[in-house]
PDB file of N, CA, C, O and CB in Angstrom:
ATOM      1  N   MET A   1      58.281  79.220   7.394  1.00  0.00           N
ATOM      2  CA  MET A   1      57.759  78.243   6.437  1.00  0.00           C
ATOM      3  C   MET A   1      56.252  78.228   6.568  1.00  0.00           C
ATOM      4  O   MET A   1      55.707  78.294   7.669  1.00  0.00           O
ATOM      5  CB  MET A   1      58.359  76.817   6.676  1.00  0.00           C
ATOM      6  N   ASP A   2      55.599  78.142   5.449  1.00  0.00           N
ATOM      7  CA  ASP A   2      54.134  78.067   5.408  1.00  0.00           C
ATOM      8  C   ASP A   2      53.720  76.722   5.949  1.00  0.00           C
ATOM      9  O   ASP A   2      54.166  75.687   5.454  1.00  0.00           O
ATOM     10  CB  ASP A   2      53.580  78.281   3.962  1.00  0.00           C
ATOM     11  N   ALA A   3      52.863  76.722   6.969  1.00  0.00           N
ATOM     12  CA  ALA A   3      52.441  75.508   7.669  1.00  0.00           C
ATOM     13  C   ALA A   3      51.800  74.481   6.722  1.00  0.00           C
ATOM     14  O   ALA A   3      51.913  73.280   6.966  1.00  0.00           O
ATOM     15  CB  ALA A   3      51.458  75.867   8.779  1.00  0.00           C
ATOM     16  N   CYS A   4      51.154  74.910   5.684  1.00  0.00           N
ATOM     17  CA  CYS A   4      50.474  73.983   4.792  1.00  0.00           C
ATOM     18  C   CYS A   4      51.462  73.139   3.981  1.00  0.00           C
ATOM     19  O   CYS A   4      51.074  72.133   3.387  1.00  0.00           O
ATOM     20  CB  CYS A   4      49.553  74.748   3.856  1.00  0.00           C
ATOM     21  N   PHE A   5      52.721  73.540   3.956  1.00  0.00           N
ATOM     22  CA  PHE A   5      53.736  72.776   3.206  1.00  0.00           C
ATOM     23  C   PHE A   5      54.676  71.980   4.112  1.00  0.00           C
ATOM     24  O   PHE A   5      55.584  71.321   3.605  1.00  0.00           O
ATOM     25  CB  PHE A   5      54.556  73.719   2.343  1.00  0.00           C
ATOM     26  N   THR A   6      54.493  72.016   5.406  1.00  0.00           N
ATOM     27  CA  THR A   6      55.386  71.367   6.351  1.00  0.00           C
ATOM     28  C   THR A   6      55.567  69.881   6.021  1.00  0.00           C
ATOM     29  O   THR A   6      56.687  69.372   5.981  1.00  0.00           O
ATOM     30  CB  THR A   6      54.851  71.530   7.770  1.00  0.00           C
ATOM     31  N   GLU A   7      54.474  69.219   5.792  1.00  0.00           N
ATOM     32  CA  GLU A   7      54.529  67.754   5.518  1.00  0.00           C
ATOM     33  C   GLU A   7      55.320  67.473   4.245  1.00  0.00           C
ATOM     34  O   GLU A   7      56.068  66.497   4.190  1.00  0.00           O
ATOM     35  CB  GLU A   7      53.091  67.160   5.384  1.00  0.00           C
ATOM     36  N   LYS A   8      55.170  68.294   3.243  1.00  0.00           N
ATOM     37  CA  LYS A   8      55.926  68.110   1.996  1.00  0.00           C
ATOM     38  C   LYS A   8      57.442  68.246   2.246  1.00  0.00           C
ATOM     39  O   LYS A   8      58.243  67.456   1.746  1.00  0.00           O
ATOM     40  CB  LYS A   8      55.464  69.143   0.931  1.00  0.00           C
ATOM     41  N   TYR A   9      57.806  69.261   3.026  1.00  0.00           N
ATOM     42  CA  TYR A   9      59.213  69.465   3.339  1.00  0.00           C
ATOM     43  C   TYR A   9      59.760  68.271   4.108  1.00  0.00           C
ATOM     44  O   TYR A   9      60.897  67.860   3.878  1.00  0.00           O
ATOM     45  CB  TYR A   9      59.408  70.757   4.146  1.00  0.00           C
ATOM     46  N   LYS A  10      58.972  67.710   5.013  1.00  0.00           N
ATOM     47  CA  LYS A  10      59.429  66.537   5.760  1.00  0.00           C
ATOM     48  C   LYS A  10      59.620  65.352   4.857  1.00  0.00           C
ATOM     49  O   LYS A  10      60.573  64.595   5.042  1.00  0.00           O
ATOM     50  CB  LYS A  10      58.452  66.189   6.857  1.00  0.00           C
ATOM     51  N   ILE A  11      58.755  65.159   3.888  1.00  0.00           N
ATOM     52  CA  ILE A  11      58.884  64.024   2.950  1.00  0.00           C
ATOM     53  C   ILE A  11      60.132  64.199   2.095  1.00  0.00           C
ATOM     54  O   ILE A  11      60.884  63.243   1.907  1.00  0.00           O
ATOM     55  CB  ILE A  11      57.622  63.902   2.043  1.00  0.00           C
ATOM     56  N   ILE A  12      60.363  65.382   1.580  1.00  0.00           N
ATOM     57  CA  ILE A  12      61.537  65.659   0.782  1.00  0.00           C
ATOM     58  C   ILE A  12      62.810  65.431   1.615  1.00  0.00           C
ATOM     59  O   ILE A  12      63.748  64.761   1.181  1.00  0.00           O
ATOM     60  CB  ILE A  12      61.486  67.101   0.239  1.00  0.00           C
ATOM     61  N   GLY A  13      62.809  66.001   2.804  1.00  0.00           N
ATOM     62  CA  GLY A  13      63.956  65.848   3.694  1.00  0.00           C
ATOM     63  C   GLY A  13      64.263  64.396   4.009  1.00  0.00           C
ATOM     64  O   GLY A  13      65.424  63.988   4.025  1.00  0.00           O
ATOM     65  N   SER A  14      63.230  63.625   4.257  1.00  0.00           N
ATOM     66  CA  SER A  14      63.395  62.201   4.535  1.00  0.00           C
ATOM     67  C   SER A  14      63.983  61.465   3.334  1.00  0.00           C
ATOM     68  O   SER A  14      64.841  60.598   3.497  1.00  0.00           O
ATOM     69  CB  SER A  14      62.054  61.579   4.925  1.00  0.00           C
ATOM     70  N   SER A  15      63.535  61.798   2.153  1.00  0.00           N
ATOM     71  CA  SER A  15      64.064  61.170   0.936  1.00  0.00           C
ATOM     72  C   SER A  15      65.522  61.512   0.740  1.00  0.00           C
ATOM     73  O   SER A  15      66.325  60.651   0.379  1.00  0.00           O
ATOM     74  CB  SER A  15      63.262  61.602  -0.289  1.00  0.00           C
ATOM     75  N   LEU A  16      65.873  62.774   0.978  1.00  0.00           N
ATOM     76  CA  LEU A  16      67.284  63.175   0.831  1.00  0.00           C
ATOM     77  C   LEU A  16      68.150  62.471   1.851  1.00  0.00           C
ATOM     78  O   LEU A  16      69.248  62.022   1.524  1.00  0.00           O
ATOM     79  CB  LEU A  16      67.438  64.697   0.977  1.00  0.00           C
ATOM     80  N   LYS A  17      67.674  62.366   3.094  1.00  0.00           N
ATOM     81  CA  LYS A  17      68.437  61.683   4.147  1.00  0.00           C
ATOM     82  C   LYS A  17      68.639  60.205   3.811  1.00  0.00           C
ATOM     83  O   LYS A  17      69.729  59.662   3.992  1.00  0.00           O
ATOM     84  CB  LYS A  17      67.722  61.822   5.504  1.00  0.00           C
ATOM     85  N   LYS A  18      67.577  59.560   3.321  1.00  0.00           N
ATOM     86  CA  LYS A  18      67.680  58.150   2.952  1.00  0.00           C
ATOM     87  C   LYS A  18      68.749  57.954   1.908  1.00  0.00           C
ATOM     88  O   LYS A  18      69.559  57.034   2.019  1.00  0.00           O
ATOM     89  CB  LYS A  18      66.343  57.622   2.440  1.00  0.00           C
ATOM     90  N   ARG A  19      68.771  58.796   0.898  1.00  0.00           N
ATOM     91  CA  ARG A  19      69.754  58.682  -0.175  1.00  0.00           C
ATOM     92  C   ARG A  19      71.153  58.957   0.356  1.00  0.00           C
ATOM     93  O   ARG A  19      72.103  58.266  -0.010  1.00  0.00           O
ATOM     94  CB  ARG A  19      69.419  59.647  -1.321  1.00  0.00           C
ATOM     95  N   ARG A  20      71.284  59.965   1.217  1.00  0.00           N
ATOM     96  CA  ARG A  20      72.590  60.279   1.810  1.00  0.00           C
ATOM     97  C   ARG A  20      73.124  59.095   2.575  1.00  0.00           C
ATOM     98  O   ARG A  20      74.301  58.761   2.442  1.00  0.00           O
ATOM     99  CB  ARG A  20      72.494  61.495   2.731  1.00  0.00           C
ATOM    100  N   LEU A  21      72.297  58.450   3.372  1.00  0.00           N
ATOM    101  CA  LEU A  21      72.705  57.286   4.144  1.00  0.00           C
ATOM    102  C   LEU A  21      73.055  56.108   3.245  1.00  0.00           C
ATOM    103  O   LEU A  21      73.990  55.363   3.539  1.00  0.00           O
ATOM    104  CB  LEU A  21      71.607  56.891   5.110  1.00  0.00           C
ATOM    105  N   GLU A  22      72.322  55.934   2.164  1.00  0.00           N
ATOM    106  CA  GLU A  22      72.627  54.869   1.203  1.00  0.00           C
ATOM    107  C   GLU A  22      74.031  55.049   0.617  1.00  0.00           C
ATOM    108  O   GLU A  22      74.717  54.081   0.289  1.00  0.00           O
ATOM    109  CB  GLU A  22      71.576  54.848   0.072  1.00  0.00           C
ATOM    110  N   MET A  23      74.427  56.294   0.497  1.00  0.00           N
ATOM    111  CA  MET A  23      75.762  56.604  -0.046  1.00  0.00           C
ATOM    112  C   MET A  23      76.829  56.680   1.037  1.00  0.00           C
ATOM    113  O   MET A  23      77.987  56.984   0.750  1.00  0.00           O
ATOM    114  CB  MET A  23      75.723  57.918  -0.806  1.00  0.00           C
ATOM    115  N   ASN A  24      76.440  56.404   2.285  1.00  0.00           N
ATOM    116  CA  ASN A  24      77.369  56.432   3.420  1.00  0.00           C
ATOM    117  C   ASN A  24      78.073  57.782   3.570  1.00  0.00           C
ATOM    118  O   ASN A  24      79.274  57.850   3.833  1.00  0.00           O
ATOM    119  CB  ASN A  24      78.407  55.334   3.264  1.00  0.00           C
ATOM    120  N   LEU A  25      77.303  58.844   3.397  1.00  0.00           N
ATOM    121  CA  LEU A  25      77.839  60.194   3.565  1.00  0.00           C
ATOM    122  C   LEU A  25      77.347  60.794   4.874  1.00  0.00           C
ATOM    123  O   LEU A  25      76.222  60.543   5.306  1.00  0.00           O
ATOM    124  CB  LEU A  25      77.439  61.094   2.378  1.00  0.00           C
ATOM    125  N   THR A  26      78.200  61.584   5.491  1.00  0.00           N
ATOM    126  CA  THR A  26      77.757  62.373   6.644  1.00  0.00           C
ATOM    127  C   THR A  26      77.117  63.655   6.109  1.00  0.00           C
ATOM    128  O   THR A  26      77.251  63.995   4.934  1.00  0.00           O
ATOM    129  CB  THR A  26      78.959  62.696   7.624  1.00  0.00           C
ATOM    130  N   GLN A  27      76.434  64.339   6.984  1.00  0.00           N
ATOM    131  CA  GLN A  27      75.843  65.630   6.588  1.00  0.00           C
ATOM    132  C   GLN A  27      76.931  66.588   6.160  1.00  0.00           C
ATOM    133  O   GLN A  27      76.745  67.330   5.196  1.00  0.00           O
ATOM    134  CB  GLN A  27      75.021  66.243   7.743  1.00  0.00           C
ATOM    135  N   SER A  28      78.051  66.596   6.838  1.00  0.00           N
ATOM    136  CA  SER A  28      79.178  67.478   6.475  1.00  0.00           C
ATOM    137  C   SER A  28      79.722  67.141   5.072  1.00  0.00           C
ATOM    138  O   SER A  28      80.015  68.038   4.282  1.00  0.00           O
ATOM    139  CB  SER A  28      80.316  67.355   7.529  1.00  0.00           C
ATOM    140  N   GLN A  29      79.848  65.877   4.786  1.00  0.00           N
ATOM    141  CA  GLN A  29      80.339  65.469   3.464  1.00  0.00           C
ATOM    142  C   GLN A  29      79.379  65.916   2.391  1.00  0.00           C
ATOM    143  O   GLN A  29      79.802  66.442   1.361  1.00  0.00           O
ATOM    144  CB  GLN A  29      80.536  63.949   3.393  1.00  0.00           C
ATOM    145  N   LEU A  30      78.078  65.714   2.615  1.00  0.00           N
ATOM    146  CA  LEU A  30      77.078  66.176   1.620  1.00  0.00           C
ATOM    147  C   LEU A  30      77.125  67.662   1.463  1.00  0.00           C
ATOM    148  O   LEU A  30      77.040  68.172   0.346  1.00  0.00           O
ATOM    149  CB  LEU A  30      75.666  65.753   2.018  1.00  0.00           C
ATOM    150  N   ALA A  31      77.259  68.365   2.547  1.00  0.00           N
ATOM    151  CA  ALA A  31      77.339  69.827   2.490  1.00  0.00           C
ATOM    152  C   ALA A  31      78.514  70.289   1.611  1.00  0.00           C
ATOM    153  O   ALA A  31      78.383  71.229   0.826  1.00  0.00           O
ATOM    154  CB  ALA A  31      77.483  70.406   3.913  1.00  0.00           C
ATOM    155  N   ASP A  32      79.629  69.630   1.754  1.00  0.00           N
ATOM    156  CA  ASP A  32      80.794  69.964   0.926  1.00  0.00           C
ATOM    157  C   ASP A  32      80.542  69.637  -0.527  1.00  0.00           C
ATOM    158  O   ASP A  32      80.865  70.437  -1.405  1.00  0.00           O
ATOM    159  CB  ASP A  32      82.034  69.222   1.415  1.00  0.00           C
ATOM    160  N   LEU A  33      79.964  68.459  -0.805  1.00  0.00           N
ATOM    161  CA  LEU A  33      79.663  68.047  -2.183  1.00  0.00           C
ATOM    162  C   LEU A  33      78.652  68.974  -2.862  1.00  0.00           C
ATOM    163  O   LEU A  33      78.695  69.175  -4.076  1.00  0.00           O
ATOM    164  CB  LEU A  33      79.133  66.619  -2.193  1.00  0.00           C
ATOM    165  N   ALA A  34      77.769  69.516  -2.083  1.00  0.00           N
ATOM    166  CA  ALA A  34      76.716  70.361  -2.628  1.00  0.00           C
ATOM    167  C   ALA A  34      77.167  71.819  -2.788  1.00  0.00           C
ATOM    168  O   ALA A  34      76.360  72.672  -3.158  1.00  0.00           O
ATOM    169  CB  ALA A  34      75.490  70.295  -1.735  1.00  0.00           C
ATOM    170  N   GLY A  35      78.399  72.105  -2.524  1.00  0.00           N
ATOM    171  CA  GLY A  35      78.885  73.433  -2.767  1.00  0.00           C
ATOM    172  C   GLY A  35      79.105  74.252  -1.510  1.00  0.00           C
ATOM    173  O   GLY A  35      78.662  75.396  -1.411  1.00  0.00           O
ATOM    174  N   LYS A  36      79.791  73.657  -0.556  1.00  0.00           N
ATOM    175  CA  LYS A  36      80.143  74.352   0.694  1.00  0.00           C
ATOM    176  C   LYS A  36      78.929  74.849   1.445  1.00  0.00           C
ATOM    177  O   LYS A  36      78.955  75.940   2.015  1.00  0.00           O
ATOM    178  CB  LYS A  36      81.059  75.517   0.405  1.00  0.00           C
ATOM    179  N   MET A  37      77.878  74.076   1.453  1.00  0.00           N
ATOM    180  CA  MET A  37      76.672  74.383   2.200  1.00  0.00           C
ATOM    181  C   MET A  37      76.974  74.090   3.660  1.00  0.00           C
ATOM    182  O   MET A  37      77.845  73.274   3.960  1.00  0.00           O
ATOM    183  CB  MET A  37      75.435  73.558   1.683  1.00  0.00           C
ATOM    184  N   ASP A  38      76.264  74.749   4.573  1.00  0.00           N
ATOM    185  CA  ASP A  38      76.467  74.530   6.006  1.00  0.00           C
ATOM    186  C   ASP A  38      75.823  73.210   6.435  1.00  0.00           C
ATOM    187  O   ASP A  38      74.713  72.895   6.006  1.00  0.00           O
ATOM    188  CB  ASP A  38      75.883  75.709   6.827  1.00  0.00           C
ATOM    189  N   ARG A  39      76.519  72.431   7.286  1.00  0.00           N
ATOM    190  CA  ARG A  39      76.018  71.170   7.744  1.00  0.00           C
ATOM    191  C   ARG A  39      74.682  71.299   8.481  1.00  0.00           C
ATOM    192  O   ARG A  39      73.815  70.433   8.368  1.00  0.00           O
ATOM    193  CB  ARG A  39      77.032  70.526   8.625  1.00  0.00           C
ATOM    194  N   SER A  40      74.532  72.369   9.222  1.00  0.00           N
ATOM    195  CA  SER A  40      73.252  72.561   9.961  1.00  0.00           C
ATOM    196  C   SER A  40      72.098  72.779   9.006  1.00  0.00           C
ATOM    197  O   SER A  40      70.959  72.431   9.316  1.00  0.00           O
ATOM    198  CB  SER A  40      73.350  73.761  10.931  1.00  0.00           C
ATOM    199  N   LYS A  41      72.382  73.353   7.844  1.00  0.00           N
ATOM    200  CA  LYS A  41      71.304  73.510   6.854  1.00  0.00           C
ATOM    201  C   LYS A  41      70.864  72.143   6.338  1.00  0.00           C
ATOM    202  O   LYS A  41      69.672  71.911   6.137  1.00  0.00           O
ATOM    203  CB  LYS A  41      71.766  74.407   5.671  1.00  0.00           C
ATOM    204  N   ILE A  42      71.798  71.259   6.127  1.00  0.00           N
ATOM    205  CA  ILE A  42      71.460  69.884   5.685  1.00  0.00           C
ATOM    206  C   ILE A  42      70.566  69.239   6.749  1.00  0.00           C
ATOM    207  O   ILE A  42      69.545  68.629   6.432  1.00  0.00           O
ATOM    208  CB  ILE A  42      72.769  69.012   5.449  1.00  0.00           C
ATOM    209  N   SER A  43      70.959  69.381   7.984  1.00  0.00           N
ATOM    210  CA  SER A  43      70.166  68.802   9.093  1.00  0.00           C
ATOM    211  C   SER A  43      68.742  69.362   9.095  1.00  0.00           C
ATOM    212  O   SER A  43      67.768  68.619   9.215  1.00  0.00           O
ATOM    213  CB  SER A  43      70.848  69.089  10.461  1.00  0.00           C
ATOM    214  N   ASP A  44      68.644  70.683   8.961  1.00  0.00           N
ATOM    215  CA  ASP A  44      67.324  71.334   8.955  1.00  0.00           C
ATOM    216  C   ASP A  44      66.470  70.860   7.790  1.00  0.00           C
ATOM    217  O   ASP A  44      65.270  70.636   7.950  1.00  0.00           O
ATOM    218  CB  ASP A  44      67.480  72.854   8.891  1.00  0.00           C
ATOM    219  N   ILE A  45      67.079  70.704   6.620  1.00  0.00           N
ATOM    220  CA  ILE A  45      66.350  70.221   5.425  1.00  0.00           C
ATOM    221  C   ILE A  45      65.891  68.788   5.661  1.00  0.00           C
ATOM    222  O   ILE A  45      64.734  68.460   5.400  1.00  0.00           O
ATOM    223  CB  ILE A  45      67.248  70.302   4.139  1.00  0.00           C
ATOM    224  N   GLU A  46      66.763  67.951   6.140  1.00  0.00           N
ATOM    225  CA  GLU A  46      66.415  66.543   6.385  1.00  0.00           C
ATOM    226  C   GLU A  46      65.301  66.382   7.401  1.00  0.00           C
ATOM    227  O   GLU A  46      64.525  65.429   7.333  1.00  0.00           O
ATOM    228  CB  GLU A  46      67.632  65.782   6.857  1.00  0.00           C
ATOM    229  N   ASN A  47      65.221  67.293   8.326  1.00  0.00           N
ATOM    230  CA  ASN A  47      64.190  67.238   9.375  1.00  0.00           C
ATOM    231  C   ASN A  47      62.974  68.070   9.075  1.00  0.00           C
ATOM    232  O   ASN A  47      62.129  68.267   9.948  1.00  0.00           O
ATOM    233  CB  ASN A  47      64.762  67.681  10.671  1.00  0.00           C
ATOM    234  N   GLY A  48      62.865  68.563   7.861  1.00  0.00           N
ATOM    235  CA  GLY A  48      61.679  69.334   7.449  1.00  0.00           C
ATOM    236  C   GLY A  48      61.552  70.669   8.127  1.00  0.00           C
ATOM    237  O   GLY A  48      60.440  71.180   8.257  1.00  0.00           O
ATOM    238  N   LYS A  49      62.652  71.259   8.569  1.00  0.00           N
ATOM    239  CA  LYS A  49      62.624  72.526   9.270  1.00  0.00           C
ATOM    240  C   LYS A  49      63.105  73.700   8.423  1.00  0.00           C
ATOM    241  O   LYS A  49      63.094  74.842   8.883  1.00  0.00           O
ATOM    242  CB  LYS A  49      63.453  72.429  10.502  1.00  0.00           C
ATOM    243  N   GLU A  50      63.519  73.433   7.216  1.00  0.00           N
ATOM    244  CA  GLU A  50      64.118  74.457   6.349  1.00  0.00           C
ATOM    245  C   GLU A  50      63.252  74.723   5.144  1.00  0.00           C
ATOM    246  O   GLU A  50      62.904  73.801   4.407  1.00  0.00           O
ATOM    247  CB  GLU A  50      65.511  74.036   5.899  1.00  0.00           C
ATOM    248  N   ASP A  51      62.899  75.985   4.935  1.00  0.00           N
ATOM    249  CA  ASP A  51      62.192  76.431   3.742  1.00  0.00           C
ATOM    250  C   ASP A  51      63.254  76.783   2.725  1.00  0.00           C
ATOM    251  O   ASP A  51      63.658  77.942   2.627  1.00  0.00           O
ATOM    252  CB  ASP A  51      61.237  77.651   4.035  1.00  0.00           C
ATOM    253  N   PHE A  52      63.708  75.812   1.974  1.00  0.00           N
ATOM    254  CA  PHE A  52      64.850  75.977   1.071  1.00  0.00           C
ATOM    255  C   PHE A  52      64.436  76.375  -0.335  1.00  0.00           C
ATOM    256  O   PHE A  52      63.299  76.170  -0.759  1.00  0.00           O
ATOM    257  CB  PHE A  52      65.648  74.702   1.013  1.00  0.00           C
ATOM    258  N   LEU A  53      65.401  76.951  -1.040  1.00  0.00           N
ATOM    259  CA  LEU A  53      65.197  77.326  -2.444  1.00  0.00           C
ATOM    260  C   LEU A  53      65.265  76.079  -3.337  1.00  0.00           C
ATOM    261  O   LEU A  53      65.900  75.086  -2.982  1.00  0.00           O
ATOM    262  CB  LEU A  53      66.259  78.375  -2.892  1.00  0.00           C
ATOM    263  N   PHE A  54      64.617  76.144  -4.474  1.00  0.00           N
ATOM    264  CA  PHE A  54      64.659  75.046  -5.443  1.00  0.00           C
ATOM    265  C   PHE A  54      66.102  74.809  -5.891  1.00  0.00           C
ATOM    266  O   PHE A  54      66.492  73.661  -6.104  1.00  0.00           O
ATOM    267  CB  PHE A  54      63.749  75.354  -6.671  1.00  0.00           C
ATOM    268  N   SER A  55      66.894  75.857  -6.037  1.00  0.00           N
ATOM    269  CA  SER A  55      68.279  75.675  -6.444  1.00  0.00           C
ATOM    270  C   SER A  55      69.064  74.855  -5.421  1.00  0.00           C
ATOM    271  O   SER A  55      69.990  74.128  -5.781  1.00  0.00           O
ATOM    272  CB  SER A  55      68.944  77.028  -6.650  1.00  0.00           C
ATOM    273  N   THR A  56      68.686  74.978  -4.126  1.00  0.00           N
ATOM    274  CA  THR A  56      69.332  74.159  -3.096  1.00  0.00           C
ATOM    275  C   THR A  56      68.989  72.690  -3.294  1.00  0.00           C
ATOM    276  O   THR A  56      69.853  71.825  -3.157  1.00  0.00           O
ATOM    277  CB  THR A  56      68.910  74.619  -1.688  1.00  0.00           C
ATOM    278  N   LEU A  57      67.734  72.407  -3.613  1.00  0.00           N
ATOM    279  CA  LEU A  57      67.322  71.045  -3.880  1.00  0.00           C
ATOM    280  C   LEU A  57      68.063  70.488  -5.083  1.00  0.00           C
ATOM    281  O   LEU A  57      68.485  69.332  -5.069  1.00  0.00           O
ATOM    282  CB  LEU A  57      65.818  70.976  -4.103  1.00  0.00           C
ATOM    283  N   LEU A  58      68.224  71.288  -6.114  1.00  0.00           N
ATOM    284  CA  LEU A  58      68.975  70.843  -7.297  1.00  0.00           C
ATOM    285  C   LEU A  58      70.423  70.513  -6.947  1.00  0.00           C
ATOM    286  O   LEU A  58      70.964  69.517  -7.426  1.00  0.00           O
ATOM    287  CB  LEU A  58      68.936  71.920  -8.389  1.00  0.00           C
ATOM    288  N   LYS A  59      71.047  71.334  -6.125  1.00  0.00           N
ATOM    289  CA  LYS A  59      72.421  71.078  -5.723  1.00  0.00           C
ATOM    290  C   LYS A  59      72.543  69.775  -4.912  1.00  0.00           C
ATOM    291  O   LYS A  59      73.467  68.987  -5.114  1.00  0.00           O
ATOM    292  CB  LYS A  59      72.950  72.257  -4.907  1.00  0.00           C
ATOM    293  N   LEU A  60      71.604  69.576  -4.008  1.00  0.00           N
ATOM    294  CA  LEU A  60      71.650  68.372  -3.198  1.00  0.00           C
ATOM    295  C   LEU A  60      71.413  67.124  -4.050  1.00  0.00           C
ATOM    296  O   LEU A  60      72.093  66.112  -3.879  1.00  0.00           O
ATOM    297  CB  LEU A  60      70.618  68.452  -2.076  1.00  0.00           C
ATOM    298  N   CYS A  61      70.455  67.198  -4.960  1.00  0.00           N
ATOM    299  CA  CYS A  61      70.183  66.060  -5.845  1.00  0.00           C
ATOM    300  C   CYS A  61      71.400  65.737  -6.708  1.00  0.00           C
ATOM    301  O   CYS A  61      71.735  64.569  -6.902  1.00  0.00           O
ATOM    302  CB  CYS A  61      68.964  66.353  -6.740  1.00  0.00           C
ATOM    303  N   LYS A  62      72.051  66.758  -7.218  1.00  0.00           N
ATOM    304  CA  LYS A  62      73.249  66.536  -8.030  1.00  0.00           C
ATOM    305  C   LYS A  62      74.338  65.877  -7.199  1.00  0.00           C
ATOM    306  O   LYS A  62      74.977  64.926  -7.650  1.00  0.00           O
ATOM    307  CB  LYS A  62      73.760  67.860  -8.621  1.00  0.00           C
ATOM    308  N   ALA A  63      74.554  66.378  -5.985  1.00  0.00           N
ATOM    309  CA  ALA A  63      75.581  65.799  -5.117  1.00  0.00           C
ATOM    310  C   ALA A  63      75.275  64.369  -4.753  1.00  0.00           C
ATOM    311  O   ALA A  63      76.192  63.572  -4.553  1.00  0.00           O
ATOM    312  CB  ALA A  63      75.730  66.616  -3.862  1.00  0.00           C
ATOM    313  N   LEU A  64      73.989  64.020  -4.662  1.00  0.00           N
ATOM    314  CA  LEU A  64      73.576  62.671  -4.298  1.00  0.00           C
ATOM    315  C   LEU A  64      73.382  61.753  -5.525  1.00  0.00           C
ATOM    316  O   LEU A  64      73.100  60.564  -5.375  1.00  0.00           O
ATOM    317  CB  LEU A  64      72.286  62.737  -3.497  1.00  0.00           C
ATOM    318  N   GLY A  65      73.533  62.304  -6.705  1.00  0.00           N
ATOM    319  CA  GLY A  65      73.406  61.526  -7.933  1.00  0.00           C
ATOM    320  C   GLY A  65      71.999  60.999  -8.157  1.00  0.00           C
ATOM    321  O   GLY A  65      71.807  59.873  -8.616  1.00  0.00           O
ATOM    322  N   VAL A  66      71.025  61.827  -7.825  1.00  0.00           N
ATOM    323  CA  VAL A  66      69.645  61.422  -7.937  1.00  0.00           C
ATOM    324  C   VAL A  66      68.857  62.569  -8.591  1.00  0.00           C
ATOM    325  O   VAL A  66      69.245  63.732  -8.478  1.00  0.00           O
ATOM    326  CB  VAL A  66      69.058  61.046  -6.538  1.00  0.00           C
ATOM    327  N   SER A  67      67.769  62.244  -9.261  1.00  0.00           N
ATOM    328  CA  SER A  67      66.983  63.293  -9.891  1.00  0.00           C
ATOM    329  C   SER A  67      66.006  63.900  -8.893  1.00  0.00           C
ATOM    330  O   SER A  67      65.644  63.276  -7.895  1.00  0.00           O
ATOM    331  CB  SER A  67      66.233  62.745 -11.108  1.00  0.00           C
ATOM    332  N   VAL A  68      65.593  65.114  -9.177  1.00  0.00           N
ATOM    333  CA  VAL A  68      64.575  65.763  -8.336  1.00  0.00           C
ATOM    334  C   VAL A  68      63.309  64.953  -8.367  1.00  0.00           C
ATOM    335  O   VAL A  68      62.635  64.828  -7.344  1.00  0.00           O
ATOM    336  CB  VAL A  68      64.295  67.210  -8.801  1.00  0.00           C
ATOM    337  N   HIS A  69      62.969  64.404  -9.493  1.00  0.00           N
ATOM    338  CA  HIS A  69      61.777  63.560  -9.630  1.00  0.00           C
ATOM    339  C   HIS A  69      61.815  62.416  -8.633  1.00  0.00           C
ATOM    340  O   HIS A  69      60.828  62.146  -7.950  1.00  0.00           O
ATOM    341  CB  HIS A  69      61.662  63.011 -11.061  1.00  0.00           C
ATOM    342  N   ASP A  70      62.958  61.744  -8.550  1.00  0.00           N
ATOM    343  CA  ASP A  70      63.085  60.603  -7.629  1.00  0.00           C
ATOM    344  C   ASP A  70      62.908  61.023  -6.192  1.00  0.00           C
ATOM    345  O   ASP A  70      62.328  60.276  -5.404  1.00  0.00           O
ATOM    346  CB  ASP A  70      64.433  59.930  -7.796  1.00  0.00           C
ATOM    347  N   ILE A  71      63.382  62.180  -5.830  1.00  0.00           N
ATOM    348  CA  ILE A  71      63.247  62.681  -4.457  1.00  0.00           C
ATOM    349  C   ILE A  71      61.783  63.051  -4.162  1.00  0.00           C
ATOM    350  O   ILE A  71      61.290  62.824  -3.057  1.00  0.00           O
ATOM    351  CB  ILE A  71      64.172  63.915  -4.236  1.00  0.00           C
ATOM    352  N   LEU A  72      61.104  63.616  -5.154  1.00  0.00           N
ATOM    353  CA  LEU A  72      59.734  64.107  -4.913  1.00  0.00           C
ATOM    354  C   LEU A  72      58.690  63.016  -4.903  1.00  0.00           C
ATOM    355  O   LEU A  72      57.649  63.180  -4.267  1.00  0.00           O
ATOM    356  CB  LEU A  72      59.364  65.113  -5.951  1.00  0.00           C
ATOM    357  N   VAL A  73      58.930  61.891  -5.592  1.00  0.00           N
ATOM    358  CA  VAL A  73      57.890  60.882  -5.699  1.00  0.00           C
ATOM    359  C   VAL A  73      58.054  59.731  -4.689  1.00  0.00           C
ATOM    360  O   VAL A  73      57.258  58.792  -4.686  1.00  0.00           O
ATOM    361  CB  VAL A  73      57.876  60.328  -7.098  1.00  0.00           C
ATOM    362  N   LYS A  74      59.055  59.805  -3.860  1.00  0.00           N
ATOM    363  CA  LYS A  74      59.250  58.730  -2.859  1.00  0.00           C
ATOM    364  C   LYS A  74      58.368  58.968  -1.692  1.00  0.00           C
ATOM    365  O   LYS A  74      58.377  58.185  -0.742  1.00  0.00           O
ATOM    366  CB  LYS A  74      60.708  58.637  -2.396  1.00  0.00           C
TER     367      LYS A  74
END
């Protein structure tokens, strides 16, 4: 991951985690809802350790019932 984007990934991950917890979902449940994604990948994304594809963000947002805009501006 490019170091200049680390903080952005952490912010996005934190927003996704907050929404997941609001929905009372585990990481495993979210991984299943997002299309059989690996639970460890969810953990890495939430902790800002994963350089993920935009399509992954779209899948997670869809599973969480939230727009990409809402995740990016929090």
